[in-house]
N, C-alpha and C positions, 0 to 999 in steps of 0.2 A: 519779482517772485522767483525763487530758485526752483528749477525743475529737477526732481530727484529721479535717479535711475533705479529701476526695479527689474531684475532679471527673472524671467519665467522659464521653468523647465517642464518638459513634457512628462506628465504623469499618467494620463488616461489616453493611450495611443488610439484606441478605437474612435475617439472623438475626432481626431485629426486625420486618421487614415481614410475615412470616407469623404473628407473634404467638405462636410456639411457642419454647420454650427450646432452645438448641443447645449442643453442647460446643465451647467456644472455647479456644484455646491461645495462650501467649505464651512467647518465649524471648529471651535476650540474647546478643550476641556477647561474646567474651572481653574486649575492650577497653571494652565499654559504650558504643560509638559508635552502635549500632543495636539496636533491638528488633524482633521479628517476631511478627505475630499472624495467626491463622487461625480459621475457623469451619466447623463441619460443615454449615452451611447456605449457605456461600459458596464458590465455586470459586476465588476469588482469595486470594492471600497478600499481606499488607501489610507492607512494610519501612519502619520509622519511623526518621528521623534524630534521634537523641537530642541532638545538638549544636544543631540548629535546630528548636525545637519547632513553629514556625509553618510549616515546610516540609511540604507534603502528603505522605503516604506513597507509596512506589513500589509499584505493584501487579504481582504476578506471576500471570498468567492462563494456566497450562498444564494444570491439571486440568479434567476435564469435570464433576466433581461436588464436593461439599463436602470441605474439607480437615479431617481428623480428628486429625492428629498432625504435630508438628514436632520437629526435632532439629538442633542446631548442633554442628559438629565442634569439638573443644577448641581448635584454633588458629584458628577462625573463618574458614576458607577455603572451607567447604562447608556448605550448608544442605540438609537432607533433609526431604521432606514425604510424608505418606501420605494417602490419600483414600478416599472412598466408592466411587470409580471403580476400586478394587482395585489401583492402581498406587503405586509408591514412586519418587519423582523426586529427582534431585540437581541443585543449582544452584551456580554459582560465587558466592562471597560476598566483598564486599558488593554486587557489580554486579547480582546476581540473574539472570544469564544462565543459561538452561536448559542443563544438561549432558547428562543421559541419564535414561531410565527404567531404573533399576537392577534392579528385580524387579517381579513381579506376583503377586497372590494371586487366589483364586477368590471371596473375600468381602472386605468393607471392612476397611481397616487401622485399628487403634486405638492402637498404640504404636510409638515409634521411640526408639533410643538409640545413641550412639557410645561406643566404648571410649576409654580415655585417650589413645591415640596417634592415634585417628581412622581407623585402618585396618580397623576392624570395625564394621559397622552391624547392629544387631539390629532386626528388624521382626516385628510380630505383629498379630493382629486376630481377626476372627470365625472364622478357619480353625482356631483352637486350636493351631496349630503356630508355632514361633518360628524364623525364618530368620536365620542369622548370615552376613552378606554381606561378602565381601572388597571394600572400596571401591576398591582399586587396580586390579583387573582385572575387577570385576563378577561374579566367580564366587561361588557359594553354598558357604561353608565347611562348615556343618552345619545340620541341621534338628532342633530339639528339640521333642519331643512328650510331654506328660504331663498337660496341663491338660484339664479336662472342660467348659470353657466359654470364651467369648471372652477372650483375653488383653488386658488394658486398661492394664498398666503394666510398664515394663522399666527396669532400671538396672544398669550395670556398677559394681563397686566401684572406687575410685580406683587401686588397685594392679593392676587388670585380672586378678585371680585368679578372682573369682566374678562371676556375674550373677544377679540376683534378678528374679523375674517374679510378677505377680499377675493373677488373672482376676476375672470378674464375680461368681463365687460366693464370693469372699473368700479363696481359697487362695493361699498364697505358697510359691514353690519356689526353693531355692538350687541353682544349677547350677555345676559345675566346668567351666571353659572349655576346658582342654586335652583332656579326654576327652569332654565333653558329658554327663557323668553327673549324676544328682541327688544332692546332698549332704543336703539337708533339705527336708521338706515340712511346711508349717504349714497345716492344713486349717481353713477357716471362721474365720480369725482377723480378717478384715475384713468389713464389711457386704456383703450380697448386693444388688448394684445392680439386679438383675432386667432388665426390658426397657427401662428408661429410658436411652436412648443419650446423653442430655445429662448423665448422672452416671456417671463412670468411676472405678473403684478405682485408686489410684496408690500409689507408694512412692518413697522417696528415701534415698540414702546420705548420711551426713554427710561433709563435705569431707575429714576425716582417715581415712575408711573404717572407723571402729570401730563405728558404729551404723547400723542400718537402721530408718527411720521408716515405720510402716504405720498407716493409719487403724484404730482399734479398733471393736468392736461396741457400746461404751458411750459413744459420742460423744466419744471420747478418741483420743490418739495413743499407740501402743505402740512402744517402742524395743527392738530385738533386737540381740544380739551378732553380730559378723561371722562368727566362726569356729564358734561352737557353736549359733547360732540360738536361744539362750536369751533369754527375756523378761527385760530388765533393769529397766525402770521404765516408767511411763505418765505422760502429761501430760493432766490432766483439769481443766477449768475451766468457762467460761461457755457453751460450746457446748451447745445443746439438741437438735441433730440431728446425724446422721452427718457426718464430715469427708469432703470431696471433693477437696481440693487441699493440697499440701505444698510448702514451699520453705525450704531451709537458707540462712542468711546465709553470706557468703564465708568467715568464720572459724569457722563451726560453733557459735558461742556461742548463736545465736538461731534459732528456727524459726517460720515463719509458716504458719498453717493457715486454711483456709476451710471453711465448713460449709454444709449445706443451710438453716441458719437465717439465711443472708445476712450472717453476721458473719465478719470476719477477725480472728484473735487473733495476737499476737506473744508468743512464749514465751522466757523465759530458761531454757535447757535445764539449766544447772548447778543453778539454784535451783528448777527445776520449777514455775515460776510464770508466769502470763501478765502481761505488763507493758504491754500496749497493745491496743486493739481499735478496730474501725471497723464501723459498721452500714451496709450498702449497700441500694439499692432492689431489686436482684436478687442471686441467689447468684453468687459468684465461682467460675468453673470452672477457672482457672489462675492461678498466682502465679510470679513470677520475680524473684529478688533481683539487682540490678545488681552486677556483679562488683567494681566499683571505687568504689562510693558507698553512702551510707546511703539507698537508694532501692529501692522495691518496685513492680514493674509488675504490674497486675491487669487482668483482662478478665472480664466477666460473661457470663451465658448468653444475653444479648440482643445480643452483639457490641459492647458499649461498653467502651472501653479507657481506662485512666488510669494515672497515676504517683503513688504515695504517697511524698512526700518527707519527710525527717527522721523516719524510722520509729522509730529508737531515740533517746531523749532525749540531749542533749549531755552530761548529767551521768553517763551510763553509758558503758561501753566501746564504741567504734565497731565496727560489724559488719565493717569492713575492716581492723581492727587484728589483727596476729598471724595472718594468713591462712596455713594450712598450705601449704608449698611443693609445688605440684603442677605444676611446670614441665613442659611437654609437649615431649618429644623426638620426637614422632611425625612421620610423613610430612606434607609440605605437599601436600594432595590436588591442588591446582590451582596449580602454580608459575607465576608470571607470565611468566617468560622462555619457558617451555614453551608457555603459552597463546598467546603472540605467534607462536611458531613454527607452532602449529597453524593459526592464522588465515591464514597465507600458504602452507600446504601444499596440495598438489594434491588431497588426499583430502577436503577440506572440514572444516568445524568439527564438533565433537562434538555441538553442539546439534541436528544433523540426524540423529543416530543413533537407531535404534529400540531397543526393549528387548531384542531378541534378537541384537544385533550385537556381542557381547562379543569375538568373535574379532578384530574390527578394533581392539579396545582393547589386546590383548595386547602388541604391539610397544611401544606407548606405556607400558604398565606396566613393561616391562623398562628403558625409558629412565628412568622415574622412580626405579626401584630402584637403577639404576647411579649416578644422580646422588646419591642419598642415601648410597650406600655410600662415596662419596668423603668425605662429611662425617662418617661414623661409623667409618671404618676404624681409628681409634686407640683405639676402645673395646674392652673385653674381651668374651668370649663371654657372660658373665652380663648385661652391659649390653645386648647385642644382643637378648637374649631379651625385653627390654621392648618391642621394636619388632615382634616376631613377631605373626602373625595369631592364633595360639592359644598364649598364654603358658603356660610350665610352672608347676605349682603348687608353692609353697614354704610353709613354716610362716609364721605371721603375723610372728614376730620376725625371721626371716631376710629376709622380704620388706621389712620396715621398715628393717633394717640395709642391705640392698641398695639400697633407694631413697635413703637418706641418702648412701650412698657415691657413687651415680651423680649425685646432685644436687651434691655438693661437687666431684667431679673431672671430670664430663663435660659439665655444662650450658653452662659458659662456652665451651668449645671448639666445641660444636655450635652455640650461638647465634651465634658469630662466623662460622661457615661457612655456615649456612643463609641464603638470600637474605632481605633485610629487606623488610618490607611497604611498598609505596609506592602512592600513588594511581594508579588506572588511567586511562589516556587515554580520552576519549570515543570510543565506537564510531561507525562510519558509520551514517547514517540518511537516509531518503528524505523530503524535505519533503512534508507532507500525507498521510503514510501512518500507519496505526495498527498496534499490535503484533498478532501472531497470537493469535487467540482460538479454541481448539478448539471446533468445532461451531457457531460463529457467523460471520456475514458481517462482513468488515472492509474498511477503505478501503486500496486500494493507492495511490490518489492522490485528493486533494480540494483543488481550487484555485478561483480566481475564475470559471473557465469551466464546470467540471463535476466529476464524481466517477467514479472507477473502483472497483468493489467486487468482492470475491471471497469464495467460501465453499468449503471443502474437503470433498470426499466421499471415498469409498474409491477411491483410485487416480487421481483427477482433481479438478479444481476448476472452478467455474462463474463466469465473469467477465462483468460488465455495465458498460456505459458510459452515463452519463446526463449531459445538459447542464442547467444551471440554467435557462437560457432556451432553450426548444426551437426558437425561431425562428432562433437563431444557428448551430446546428450540425445536421448530418444525423442521422437516426435510425440508430444503430449497432446491429446485431444482437448478441446475447450470444455469448460464445465459450466453448468447452470447452477447458480448459487441462490438458494432460498433462505440462507441464514443472514445475509448481509455482511459478509466478511470485510473488515476494514484494515487488516494487517496480514502479512505473510512473510515467509522466509523460504529460501531456495538454496539447495546444493545439488551435487551430482546424483544423489540417491532418491531425492523426493522433495516434497514441499509441504509446509504446514500453514494452516489458515486459522484465524480467530476473529471473533466479533465481540463488541461490548454488549453488556446487558441492556435490554430494551423493555424492562418490566418483567413481572413474574411469568408471563406467558412466553417471553422471548429471552431465555437465559443465555448467558455467554457460552459459546461453543468453541471447542478446539478440535480441529480435524487434521489428520496427517494423510497424505496421498503419496505413496511410493511410485516411482516411475517403472520399476521392474520388480517382479516377485514370482517365485515358483508356485506360490499358492494363490488360489482364487480369493476374491474378497479380502485383500490385504489392506484396504483402506479402512481407517477407524476414526471415531470421533468421541469426544467426552463433553459432557455438559456440566457447568459449574453453577451450583445453587448458592446464592448469597454472596457471590463475588464475581468479578469479571476480569477477563484477560486484558492486560495492559501491553505486554510485549511478548513476542515469541522468538525462539532461536532454534537452530538445527546443528547437529554434529554428525559424525560418521555413523554412530550407533544409538543416538539418543535424540529426544525431542524435549524442549523445555518451554514452559510458559510461566511468566511472572504475573501475579494477579493483584487486584486491588486490596487484598488482605495482607499484602507483603509476603506472600508465599511464592517459593520457587517449586513448581511441580515438574518433576522429571519423569519421562516415560522412555521406554525402549521404542525402536522403530516398529515393533510389532504391537505396541499399545499397552505393554505391561507397565503399571505404575511402580516405580522403584524407590523414589525419594520424595518427601515433601519437606522443604527447608524454610525457615523464617528469616526474613531480612530485617535489619534494624532501621530501615527508613523507606520512604516511598520510592518506587523504581522510576528511573528516567529512561533508560534504554538497556538493551542487551544484544549480544552477538555471539555466534558460535563458530569454532574452527576445529575440525577433527574431534579430539577428545577434550577440548577446552571450552568452557562457557564463561564469558566475561559479562559482568553486570555493573551498571552505574546506578547509584541511589543517592538520595539527598542525605547529607550528613547532619544538616541542621537547617533552620530557617535562613532566609537571606540575611546577609550582613547589612549593617546600617548604610553601607555604600551601595546597596542594591545588587551586590554580587552573589551569584549562586555558590553554595557550598556543597560540592559533590564528592562522592567516594566511589572508587572502583574496586572490584575484586575479581579474581580469576579462579574458577573451580575446575579441577581435573576430574573428569567423569570416570576415568579408568581406575585410578587408585583412590578416589574419594578424598582428595586433598585440596587445599587452598594455597597454591604456590605464591600468589601475589595478592596484596591488598594495600590500599593507600588512597590519598587524596588525588582527585583529578584536577589538574590545573586548567584554568580558563583565563582568557584575556579579560581584564577588568571591563565591566559593562557588557559582557557578551553572554551567550548561552550555548549549550552544546547542540550542534546540528548534525554530526555524524560520528559514529563509533563502530569499530570493527577491527578486523585483522587484515594485515597485508597478505599478499600471495605466499610469502614465506612464513607467515604465522606471527608477525610482529603486531602487538597490540597498538592501535592507533586511534586518534580522536581528532576532530576538527570543530572549531567553534564558529560563531556567527561573525567574527571579525576576520575569518579566513586564515587562521593560524592552524596548521596541521602539525600534530605532535606524535612522536613514536616513543614507546617505552623501551628503554635500554637497560642493560645490567650495570652500566657504569655508575660509579659513585653510590653504590648500594641500591641501585634502581632509580632511574630518573626519566623524566619526560623530555625528549629532545625535539625542539621546534625545527622541523625539516622544511617547512614551506610557510611563507607569509604572502597572502594575496595582495596586501596593500602595496607591495613593491612592483608587482607584475601586472595586475589586472587594470583594465581601462575603467574610467569612471562610470561608464554605462554598462558594465558587465558584472555578473555575479557568478561565482563558481559553485556548482552543486556536485559534491564529492560522490564518486562511485566506489573507488578503491585505490590501491597503490601496490607497487612492487618495490624491489630493492633500489630502483633507479628513478622511477617516475610516478607522478600522481595522475590518476585517471579521473576526469571530471567532465561535466557538461556545462558549457558556457551559456548562461541565460542572460538575455538582454534586459537591463533594468527597465521597469521596476520588478520584473518577474524574478522570484527567488528559487524557482524549481521548474523543471522542464514539463512540456506537454507531451502526451503520447503521440499525437499527430500534429505536425509532421514528426517522423521518427527522429529522436535526438541524435546529434553527432557527438561521438566520444572524442574528447581532446586530451592529449598527453602533455603534461607539463613537467619540466625538469625541476628537481628540488631546488629551492632558493631559501637558504637559511637567513633569517633576519639579522645580518651582520651589521656592525657599525661601519660607516663610510671610512674606507682605508686611506691613510695618507700616501699610500703608494698607487692608489687607483687600481688595485688588483683584487677586487672583491670576488671576481669569478674564480681566480686561482685559489684564494683562501677558502671559498665555498667548496671547491673540489678537494682541497687538502683535508678539510674536516670530514667530508663525506667518506673519502677513502679511508681515513683513520677509523671511522666508525665501522665500516665494512670489514676491515682487517681484524678488528677486535672480535667481531661476531664470527668470522670464519675461524679464527684461532680457537674460540670457545667451542665451535662445532668439531674441530679437529681433535681437541682434547677429549671431548665426550665420545667421539668415535674410537679414538685410541683406547680409552678406558673400556669400551665395549668390545674391543678386539676386531673392529671393522676396518675395511680398506678405506684409506683417506686419500688415495692418489688423485681422484677428481678434485677434491678440495685443495690439494697441494697445487694442482695446476691453476686453479682459480686464484689462490693466494699469490702465486708467483706473478700472475698477470697484474693483480692489484698492486703488488709491491713495485713492479716495474713502472706502472702508470703513476704511482705515488711519487717515486723518485724523479720521474720526468717533471711532474708538477712542482716538486720542491726545487729542482734546478731552475725552473723558470721564475719561481719566487725569489731565489737567491739572486738571479740576474736583476730582477726589479729592485731588490734591496740595494744592490751595488749601485745602480743608477740613481736611486733615491738617497744615497748616502746613509743607509740604515745598516751599518756593518755589524752591529751587535745582533740585530735580528737575523742577518745572514748566518752568523755563527750559530745561533740557536737552531736555524733550519737545517744546517748540515748535519747536526747530531741526529736528525730524524731520518736520514738516508739509510736504506736497508742494505744496499749492495756496495761492495768495495769499489767497483768500477764507477758507480755513481759519485762516490766521494772524490775519486781521482778526476772525474769530469768536472766537479765543482771547483777543484783546484785549478784546472785548466781555464775555466771561465774567469776566475778572479785574477789569474796571472795575465790573461789576455787583456783584462781591463786595467792592468798596471796597478794592482793593489797588493804589493808584496807582503805587507803586514798581515793582511787577511789570508793570503796564501800560506803564510807560515803557520798561522793558527789552524787552518784546515789540515796542514800536514801533521801538526802535533796531535790533532784529534784522530787522524787516520792511524798514526803510529800507536797511540794509546789503545785504540780499539783492536788493532791487530795483535798487540801484545796481550790484551785481555783474552782474545779468542785463542791464542796459541797456548796459554797455560793449560786449559783443560785438554787441548789436543795433545800436548806432550805427555800428559799423565795417562792418556787413553791409548795412544798409538805407539807400538814398539819403535825403539830408536832406529832399528835396522830399516824400517820402512819410511822413515821421516827424514827429509833433508832440510835442516833448519836454515841453510844458507840460501836456499832458493826462495825468492820473494813470492813467486807465483804459487809455490806449493804451500805457502802459509794459509791460503784460503781455498785450497782445492784438495780433495781426497783422491788418491790413486785408486785404480780398479781393484787392487789387492788389499786395500786398507779395510780394517774392520769398520763397518758402518757405525756412525755415531747416532745418538738419539736425535730426532728432528728438533731443531731449535725453535723457540717461540718466534712468531712473526713480527712482534713489536720490535722496532729499531732499538739498538743497533746490533744486528746479527749478520755476519758475513759468511758463516759456514753453511753451505747449501748442499743439496744432493748433487750427484754427478750430472744428472740430466739438467738440472738448473744451471750449473756452471757452464755447460755447453751452450746454453742460451745466452749466458752472460758474455761468452767469447764473441758471439755474433754481435752483441751490443757494443763490445769494445771496438770491433772493427769499424762499426758505423761511426762511433765517436771519433776514432782516429782520422777517418776521412773528413770529418767536419772541422778538424783543428785549424787548417789554414784560413777557413772563413772566420773563425773566431778572432784571429789576429788582426783582421781589418774590420772590427765590429762596427765602428762609427761610420764607415764609408760604404758598407755593403749591406744590402737588404737581407742576405742570407747569413744571419748572425747565429751564434751558438744557441741563443735562447729561442730563435725561430726554428732552428733544427729540432730543438727539444720539443717545441710545440707541434712540429710535424710528426715527431715520434709519438706524442700523446694522441694526436688524431689517428695515427695508424693503429696504435694500440686500441683505441676506442673502436676503430673500424673492425679490428680483428675480433674484439669482444662482441660487437653487434652481429658479426657473421653467425655467431652461435645462438643468436636470439631470433625468434620468429618475426616475420615482417608484420603480421597482424597481432594486435595486442592480446586477443583472446584465443589464438590458434596455438595449440601445443605442438611440440616436435613429434613428428611421425616416427614409427619404428625404424624406417630406413635411415632417417637422419641420425637416430641414436646409434645405429650400427656403424654409420660412417664415422661418427665422432669416436666410437670405441676403437675402430681401426686406426684412426690417427693416433690415439693414445698408445695403442700397441706398437705402432711404428716408432714412437718416441722411446718406449721402453725397450725396443729392440736394439738400441745403441749400446746396451750393456747386458750381460747375462743375468738371469734371475738369481743364479748362485754366484756370489762374488769370487768363489774359488774355482769356478768352472770356466774354461776358456770358450770363446765363441767358436762355432763350427763354420768353417769356410767352405 
């Protein structure tokens, strides 16, 4: 017998961090697209994407304590969870949105189960009673009491005639659903689990409903008849300790069992033999067979989850072959069209409802039932019984005959009428905010300036505002929040808060709080009737809120309402910077490939214009996770695949991928974006499976260099190519700024200095790339690179490099390029400068202006331009001297470590070091006034090398 290897990875850390075993659960959805795991030692639920195994799980953090039970509705539209915190919660699936607290017990919950149609949820636990809950309106249909110990397992038979339950003492009870009476009681047929809460007795119905599998007292599995509860046969094999988990294959031919001996056995039920086994490091507490594949999901008592593939050998019948037809004609608990209507309703979303607000759900339940009645009106009375909350009891044969008839005659009509499942559009989110975590402080806003945090108490919340650099902002006192704010935005002048609608009595509220003001009572708030705020944004003189009615509401910082604009799609997110507001909306429904279709637009609040609008690119299969502006005001976005994009003016306006996390991050890390500047990405590194940071302990900000997703170079010089592209992009942006400032008549000397540094660094990068091309015998590429050099001395340095490498043909080409460019530069020079002041025979004067020459217009920074200002040429002379000193080392390139390329690398490092000297050591600390004065003095010293008036001599 072949032993199969199954790798488990840690999902629920709290289970293993304490060193004590926990009861962990796993379930699949009907299509096999997602699996869901939970642990009794972890308050979070993990939703795993089975299609993309590398994708980190989505965490649902709505319980206050460990999650002890999971159940998936048959049509995979609803997920139920029970917890040690005594509550049972419902979620929309697969989005994971919290729907409601459907019931509460006085003791922890241990077991949950849906009936075939999904309209009835059974819940039980240490209370010893079993609640049958109507999932449509949240009412309790029945409470079944007969067990003498905690109920640990529940199961509806596939025909919804009976329900079986098992408790910790090993007693199994058959219940009749219509009357709630007991049909059979099997006492002490299963092991007594005692006080060990990490081991629970379970049971499971076969897919065809004929057999009930129960752990036996002799380390075996006992199979009981559905109608008579008689013991039919047992499965006994290699297990040496009691069985603690069961799972039927989709066709009912195979059964997987887990035992306290840390083994998982696979049984051929017809042959009553085990056909496969696997030994694990810890005992497996839950098993789930994938509904559409030969795959078994397992999770152990330490919170480690894995997938066992190819469970059944290919030579045997597949576990998905001849699956009994269990087509579900039940209600869609969360119909998508209805959900969209709820989101825009005045009463708010269901996620805000408490556990005792069932009366608010009753009109909704009538709507659901009326919608379903249209789809089912052609069925006869017997068929409708299959959808009732308490089905009538029939004989086993009649039920089977009735089921077959409904399958043949009714399923196709119903399937054609029920709405088809389609991917859900991404919901609105606030950049820099983290999800609600009951009992924990969370971020309402976290950006490059500071953070706003909140924690919820009974009836109110406590909000605090902190700046990363305390010298940049005032000390803001904490605030008591009685509105329940869930989103916020922060800048140097103030903060804005908003909350969603929670019914007619708790309307959505928008509040602005300035940090400083000459007037008293400068704080203001607005209440929105019939709509709710989805996203907020702040600018220098304005406040914006985007609402559920697709309105953009714009206010001044004093509270004056100035504009109300309409969007042509639901909002996804928004961000503000100075006088610009950027908004992302849905352009249409998701594509058939499940991709989001998003659109962005930028509004200028000063001149009431829309300078930018277009589609927002996303990595296929991803969603938008962050959107905002860089410190320099560049529009930026990041998706769930970790690709950071920046909008540039190149090619008529394009999104440039500056960073890709897949190349840099470790498998157990996730990057939560905070912001970026011209050189680096600011983020918080979260350990998997966490996708966002916690407030406590205080998150550590990490700075990452931009890493463009380049193809693997045949030269192995990806770092140089990355620097080359980034430098080009920065030079283009600086040139654009210089042109704009020139047109406005402003001084551009500071930008000229920055441009010269970038050009020098770019030339050094190109020289190193040319060296790599020469060594890699890519001479054509080297010729292309030399045309990008900006300085004449850099081209001459390239000629020296190829000459030292004994490449005369390439050196000749470089010389031709140099002569052609010098000739091109001299033509406008000769027409501009008087002949008396120009010496055409001097090669050095071809690229240098004398002090008495009439200044020429500043050339564009894009290569090739050799004519520079006099100050710039003085700096080039210093570079020339350095290169001349390095020439002997180049001649012995193959035998010496100090090559011409290494010298160029040292120059790049020096240039980078010089640039870093002008940057603050702390990422959030701005330059002080004294530093600005020192920098200005340095610039004045440079300018002092020549007189301000070209015709005025220097005073000695």
